[in-house]
C-alpha positions as CSV (number, residue, x, y, z in Angstrom):
1,X,13.8,-1.3,79.5
2,X,13.7,-0.1,75.9
3,X,13.3,3.0,73.8
4,X,10.9,3.2,71.0
5,X,11.8,5.3,67.9
6,X,9.6,5.8,64.8
7,X,11.2,4.5,61.6
8,X,10.3,7.8,59.9
9,X,13.0,9.6,62.0
10,X,14.8,10.6,58.8
11,X,11.6,11.6,56.9
12,X,11.0,14.3,59.6
13,X,14.3,15.9,58.8
14,X,13.7,15.9,55.1
15,X,10.0,17.1,55.2
16,X,8.5,16.1,51.9
17,X,11.7,14.9,50.2
18,X,12.5,11.3,49.5
19,X,15.5,9.1,49.1
20,X,16.9,8.3,45.7
21,X,16.7,4.6,45.1
22,X,20.1,3.0,44.6
23,X,21.2,3.0,41.0
24,X,21.1,-0.6,39.7
25,X,24.4,-1.6,38.1
26,X,24.0,-1.9,34.3
27,X,23.4,-5.4,33.0
28,X,24.3,-6.7,29.6
29,X,21.3,-7.1,27.3
30,X,22.7,-10.3,25.9
31,X,24.0,-12.2,28.9
32,X,25.8,-15.3,27.8
33,X,24.9,-16.9,31.1
34,X,21.2,-16.6,30.3
35,X,21.6,-18.5,27.1
36,X,23.7,-21.2,28.6
37,X,21.4,-21.9,31.6
38,X,17.8,-22.7,30.7
39,X,16.9,-22.4,34.4
40,X,18.7,-19.2,35.5
41,X,17.1,-19.1,38.9
42,X,18.5,-22.4,39.9
43,X,22.2,-21.4,40.1
44,X,23.7,-22.8,43.2
45,X,26.6,-22.0,45.5
46,X,29.7,-23.2,43.7
47,X,31.1,-24.7,46.9
48,X,28.1,-25.7,49.2
49,X,30.5,-26.8,52.0
50,X,31.7,-23.2,52.5
51,X,29.4,-20.3,53.2
52,X,29.1,-18.2,50.0
53,X,28.8,-15.1,52.1
54,X,32.3,-15.8,53.4
55,X,33.6,-16.8,50.0
56,X,32.6,-13.3,48.7
57,X,33.1,-11.4,51.9
58,X,36.2,-9.6,50.6
59,X,34.3,-8.4,47.5
60,X,31.6,-7.1,49.9
61,X,33.9,-5.2,52.1
62,X,37.0,-4.3,50.0
63,X,35.6,-0.8,49.2
64,X,33.5,1.2,51.7
65,X,33.5,4.8,50.5
66,X,30.0,6.1,49.9
67,X,28.6,8.4,52.6
68,X,25.0,7.5,53.3
69,X,24.2,11.0,54.6
70,X,25.7,12.6,51.5
71,X,23.4,10.4,49.4
72,X,20.4,11.5,51.5
73,X,21.3,15.2,51.2
74,X,21.7,14.8,47.5
75,X,18.1,13.6,47.3
76,X,16.7,16.8,48.6
77,X,14.4,18.3,46.0
78,X,13.9,15.0,44.3
79,X,10.3,14.3,43.4
80,X,8.7,10.9,43.8
81,X,7.6,10.9,40.2
82,X,11.3,10.9,39.3
83,X,12.0,8.1,41.8
84,X,9.2,6.0,40.3
85,X,10.7,6.6,36.8
86,X,14.1,5.5,38.0
87,X,12.7,2.4,39.6
88,X,11.0,1.5,36.4
89,X,14.1,1.9,34.4
90,X,16.2,0.2,37.0
91,X,14.0,-2.8,36.7
92,X,13.8,-2.6,33.0
93,X,14.6,-6.2,32.2
94,X,14.7,-6.8,28.5
95,X,11.5,-8.5,27.4
96,X,13.5,-10.7,25.0
97,X,15.6,-12.3,27.7
98,X,14.5,-14.6,30.6
99,X,14.6,-12.7,33.9
100,X,16.9,-14.2,36.5
101,X,16.4,-13.2,40.1
102,X,19.9,-14.5,40.9
103,X,21.5,-12.3,38.2
104,X,19.5,-9.3,39.5
105,X,20.6,-10.0,43.0
106,X,24.2,-10.3,42.0
107,X,24.0,-7.0,40.1
108,X,22.7,-5.2,43.2
109,X,25.4,-6.9,45.4
110,X,28.1,-5.1,43.3
111,X,27.3,-2.0,45.3
112,X,29.8,-2.1,48.2
113,X,27.5,-0.3,50.7
114,X,24.4,-2.4,49.9
115,X,23.7,-5.1,52.4
116,X,23.1,-8.6,51.0
117,X,19.5,-8.7,52.4
118,X,18.7,-5.3,50.8
119,X,20.1,-6.6,47.5
120,X,17.7,-9.5,47.7
121,X,14.8,-7.2,48.5
122,X,15.6,-5.1,45.5
123,X,15.8,-8.2,43.3
124,X,12.4,-9.4,44.6
125,X,10.9,-6.0,43.8
126,X,12.2,-6.4,40.2
127,X,10.5,-9.8,40.0
128,X,7.1,-8.0,40.5
129,X,8.1,-5.4,38.0
130,X,9.1,-7.8,35.3
131,X,6.4,-10.4,36.0
132,X,4.1,-11.6,33.1
133,X,1.6,-13.1,35.5
134,X,-2.1,-12.4,34.9
135,X,-3.5,-13.2,38.3
136,X,-2.5,-12.5,41.9
137,X,-2.1,-16.3,42.5
138,X,0.4,-16.6,39.7
139,X,2.3,-13.5,40.9
140,X,2.5,-14.8,44.5
141,X,3.7,-18.2,43.3
142,X,6.4,-16.5,41.1
143,X,7.5,-14.4,44.1
144,X,7.6,-17.4,46.4
145,X,9.8,-19.3,43.9
146,X,12.1,-16.3,43.5
147,X,12.4,-16.0,47.3
148,X,13.2,-19.7,47.7
149,X,15.8,-19.4,44.9
150,X,17.5,-16.6,46.7
151,X,17.5,-18.3,50.1
152,X,19.0,-21.5,48.5
153,X,21.7,-19.5,46.9
154,X,23.4,-19.4,50.4
155,X,21.5,-21.4,53.0
156,X,23.9,-20.3,55.7
157,X,23.1,-16.5,55.3
158,X,20.8,-15.6,58.1
159,X,20.1,-12.1,57.0
160,X,19.4,-13.2,53.4
161,X,16.8,-15.7,54.6
162,X,15.2,-13.3,57.1
163,X,15.2,-10.5,54.5
164,X,13.3,-12.6,52.0
165,X,10.8,-13.9,54.6
166,X,10.1,-10.4,55.9
167,X,9.7,-9.1,52.3
168,X,7.1,-11.7,51.6
169,X,5.2,-10.9,54.8
170,X,5.3,-7.2,54.3
171,X,4.5,-7.0,50.6
172,X,1.6,-9.5,50.6
173,X,0.1,-8.7,54.0
174,X,-2.7,-6.4,52.9
175,X,-6.4,-7.1,52.6
176,X,-6.7,-4.4,49.9
177,X,-5.4,-6.8,47.3
178,X,-8.6,-8.9,47.6
179,X,-10.8,-6.0,46.5
180,X,-8.8,-4.6,43.5
181,X,-8.4,-5.6,39.9
182,X,-5.1,-7.3,39.0
183,X,-3.3,-4.3,37.6
184,X,-4.2,-2.2,40.6
185,X,-3.2,-5.0,43.0
186,X,0.1,-5.5,41.2
187,X,0.8,-1.7,41.4
188,X,0.1,-1.8,45.1
189,X,2.3,-4.8,45.5
190,X,5.2,-3.0,43.7
191,X,4.6,0.1,45.8
192,X,4.8,-1.9,49.0
193,X,7.9,-3.7,47.8
194,X,9.7,-0.5,47.0
195,X,8.6,1.0,50.3
196,X,10.1,-2.0,52.1
197,X,13.3,-1.6,50.2
198,X,13.5,2.0,51.1
199,X,12.9,1.3,54.8
200,X,15.6,-1.4,54.8
201,X,18.0,0.9,53.0
202,X,17.5,3.7,55.6
203,X,18.0,1.4,58.5
204,X,21.7,1.8,58.8
205,X,21.5,5.6,59.1
206,X,18.6,5.4,61.7
207,X,20.7,3.1,63.8
208,X,23.7,5.4,63.7
209,X,21.5,8.4,64.8
210,X,20.0,6.4,67.7
211,X,23.4,5.3,69.0
212,X,24.9,8.8,69.3
213,X,23.7,9.6,72.8
214,X,25.5,6.4,74.1
215,X,28.9,7.6,72.7
216,X,30.5,10.2,74.9
217,X,33.6,12.3,74.6
218,X,36.8,10.6,75.8
219,X,35.4,7.1,75.5
220,X,37.2,4.0,74.2
221,X,35.2,1.6,72.0
222,X,36.1,-2.0,71.2
223,X,34.9,-3.3,67.9
224,X,35.3,-6.8,66.4
225,X,35.8,-7.4,62.7
226,X,34.1,-5.4,60.0
227,X,30.5,-4.3,60.2
228,X,29.1,-1.7,57.9
229,X,26.5,-0.6,60.4
230,X,29.1,-0.2,63.2
231,X,31.2,1.8,60.8
232,X,28.3,4.1,60.1
233,X,27.8,4.5,63.9
234,X,31.4,5.5,64.3
235,X,31.4,7.7,61.2
236,X,28.4,9.6,62.4
237,X,30.0,10.1,65.8
238,X,33.1,11.5,64.1
239,X,31.0,13.8,61.9
240,X,29.4,15.0,65.1
241,X,32.9,15.9,66.3
242,X,32.8,13.5,69.2
243,X,36.2,12.7,70.7
244,X,36.7,8.9,71.1
245,X,39.2,6.2,70.3
246,X,38.7,2.7,68.9
247,X,40.3,-0.6,69.7
248,X,39.8,-2.8,66.6
249,X,40.4,-6.6,66.7
250,X,42.2,-8.1,63.8
251,X,39.1,-10.3,63.0
252,X,40.7,-13.6,62.0
253,X,40.4,-15.6,59.9
254,X,39.6,-13.1,57.1
255,X,41.1,-10.1,58.9
256,X,38.2,-7.9,58.3
257,X,39.2,-5.8,61.3
258,X,42.1,-4.5,59.2
259,X,39.6,-3.0,56.8
260,X,37.7,-1.4,59.5
261,X,40.8,0.1,61.0
262,X,41.8,1.5,57.6
263,X,38.4,3.2,57.2
264,X,38.5,4.7,60.7
265,X,42.0,6.0,60.0
266,X,40.6,7.8,56.9
267,X,38.1,9.5,59.3
268,X,41.0,10.6,61.5
269,X,39.6,8.5,64.4
270,X,42.4,7.3,66.7
271,X,42.5,3.6,66.3
272,X,44.6,0.8,67.8
273,X,44.7,-2.6,66.1
274,X,44.7,-5.7,68.4
275,X,45.3,-9.4,67.8
276,X,42.1,-11.3,68.7
277,X,43.7,-12.9,71.7
278,X,44.5,-9.5,73.3
279,X,40.9,-8.7,74.0
280,X,41.0,-9.6,77.7
281,X,44.4,-7.9,78.1
282,X,43.0,-4.6,76.7
283,X,39.5,-4.7,78.2
284,X,40.3,-2.5,81.2
285,X,40.9,0.3,78.7
286,X,37.5,-0.1,77.1
287,X,34.3,1.8,78.0
288,X,31.9,-0.1,75.7
289,X,31.9,-2.8,73.0
290,X,30.1,-2.3,69.7
291,X,29.5,-5.3,67.4
292,X,27.3,-6.0,64.4
293,X,25.3,-9.2,63.8
294,X,24.8,-11.7,61.1
295,X,21.4,-12.4,62.7
296,X,19.3,-11.6,65.8
297,X,17.5,-14.6,67.1
298,X,14.3,-15.0,69.1
299,X,16.0,-15.3,72.5
300,X,17.5,-11.8,72.0
301,X,20.9,-13.2,71.4
302,X,22.9,-12.7,68.2
303,X,24.8,-14.8,65.7
304,X,27.9,-13.1,64.5
305,X,31.5,-13.7,63.4
306,X,33.6,-16.0,65.4
307,X,35.0,-14.4,68.6
308,X,32.0,-12.2,69.4
309,X,30.9,-14.6,72.2
310,X,34.2,-14.6,74.0
311,X,34.5,-10.8,73.8
312,X,31.0,-10.6,75.3
313,X,32.0,-13.0,78.1
314,X,35.1,-10.9,79.0
315,X,33.1,-7.7,78.8
316,X,30.4,-9.0,81.1
317,X,33.0,-10.2,83.6
318,X,34.5,-6.7,83.7
319,X,31.1,-4.8,83.7
320,X,31.5,-3.3,80.3
321,X,28.4,-2.7,78.2
322,X,28.0,-4.7,75.0
323,X,26.0,-2.9,72.3
324,X,24.8,-4.6,69.1
325,X,24.0,-2.6,65.9
326,X,21.7,-4.7,63.6
327,X,19.0,-3.9,61.1
328,X,15.5,-5.3,61.6
329,X,15.8,-7.4,58.5
330,X,18.3,-9.5,60.3
331,X,15.7,-10.6,62.9
332,X,15.3,-14.3,62.3
333,X,12.9,-17.0,63.5
334,X,15.7,-19.0,65.1
335,X,16.2,-20.2,68.7
336,X,19.7,-21.8,69.0
337,X,20.2,-23.6,72.3
338,X,24.0,-23.8,72.1
339,X,26.9,-23.1,69.8
340,X,26.3,-26.2,67.6
341,X,22.6,-25.7,67.3
342,X,22.6,-23.7,64.1
343,X,23.5,-24.1,60.4
344,X,27.3,-24.0,60.2
345,X,29.0,-21.3,58.1
346,X,32.4,-22.6,57.3
347,X,35.5,-20.5,56.3
348,X,38.8,-22.0,55.2
349,X,41.7,-20.9,57.4
350,X,45.2,-20.3,56.2
351,X,47.7,-20.7,59.1
352,X,50.6,-19.9,56.9
353,X,52.2,-23.3,57.4
354,X,51.3,-26.8,56.3
355,X,48.9,-28.5,58.7
356,X,49.2,-32.3,59.0
357,X,46.2,-34.2,57.7
358,X,45.7,-35.8,61.1
359,X,45.1,-32.4,62.7
360,X,41.5,-31.3,62.8
361,X,40.9,-27.6,62.1
362,X,37.8,-25.7,63.4
363,X,36.5,-23.8,60.4
364,X,33.2,-22.4,61.8
365,X,33.0,-18.7,60.9
366,X,30.5,-17.6,63.5
367,X,29.3,-18.1,67.0
368,X,26.2,-17.5,69.1
369,X,26.2,-14.9,71.9
370,X,23.3,-15.5,74.5
371,X,21.2,-12.4,75.4
372,X,22.4,-12.2,79.0
373,X,25.8,-11.0,77.8
374,X,24.3,-8.1,75.7
375,X,23.2,-4.7,77.0
376,X,21.2,-3.1,74.2
377,X,20.5,-3.7,70.5
378,X,20.4,-0.6,68.3
379,X,17.9,-1.3,65.5
380,X,15.8,0.8,63.1
381,X,12.9,-0.2,65.3
382,X,14.4,1.5,68.3
383,X,16.9,0.8,71.1
384,X,15.9,-2.6,72.4
385,X,16.9,-4.7,75.4
386,X,17.4,-8.3,74.5
387,X,14.3,-9.3,76.5
388,X,11.9,-7.5,74.1
389,X,13.4,-8.9,70.8
390,X,10.9,-11.8,70.8
391,X,8.0,-9.2,71.0
392,X,9.4,-7.4,68.0
393,X,9.8,-10.6,66.1
394,X,6.1,-11.4,66.7
395,X,5.2,-8.0,65.3
396,X,7.4,-8.4,62.3
397,X,6.2,-11.9,61.3
398,X,2.6,-11.7,62.5
């Protein structure tokens, strides 16, 4: 069973208005890094043994203050000509300097509310805008190289890889390119790239809107760690004056749950902080579980931060629904068979005391939750049961 929802759900509320594209953080016109590195796109993860996503996770989540709905409301009355003008200036890479897709990506990532995959999509759109290619073949090769460069920046990031792959499929999958001159085809390519970025950026708010009918007054929701899309779901419920309370796990090893509890407290949502091992103890108080996802795989299961699997097991045994909030750009062409059948994402763990060298420490930062333990997935494609995820993946990657 699943519910279909048009991705234009927000457009209907705004009639002919459009979203303002995110403002790209300013870049220096004379970047010293550009002069030191003759191949700027080949920058690698400084520590390939540890997931770069988790190395920089604190920087991603330290500040979560922007209100998505406020941004959308501020866009009312904005004309598309203005938006195109802003896009052109946002991608105004200086002609005298070599363009680096990694630098562009990192500049977008400085926005605390912007997902890593959306930052990559914006960076790839800038590749088209700044390209000096003279044929479609050259431009597609340039895009492919930029996409591969972004994916190799952190090979453990599922959403980054999936976002780049979906961008390439969406932007280049149009027969109209074969019947246009190069400049027209490039303009169409850029238009599709910016459209895909806009769709991806709107995903979080669409998910929050779709989930509201499942949150009822007086309910208790268990959340695990920090997820920006789950926070948006709860923020929207609070703005709709729904009465609920949240049990928030600590989210070891990086304690991201503490950040989520702080954000919920700012919204005056009743929140109770749990140590991760208290999930089973507290499950009888819970009406539903809400988690995010690093990636949604072909089986309909999810890969998410460590501890999600055991929470789903406990919830299933006590007949509590487990809801997943995940954007469609996290749908990945992966089919893990067990916990070890995926690229490891490692995270150093500080136990607060010295650990003898003979003691082995499990440093995996995420686990795999099979589909049979999940109830629904809230996505910008609609509310899906795990069994239809593979159908949606086929549609996305076809």
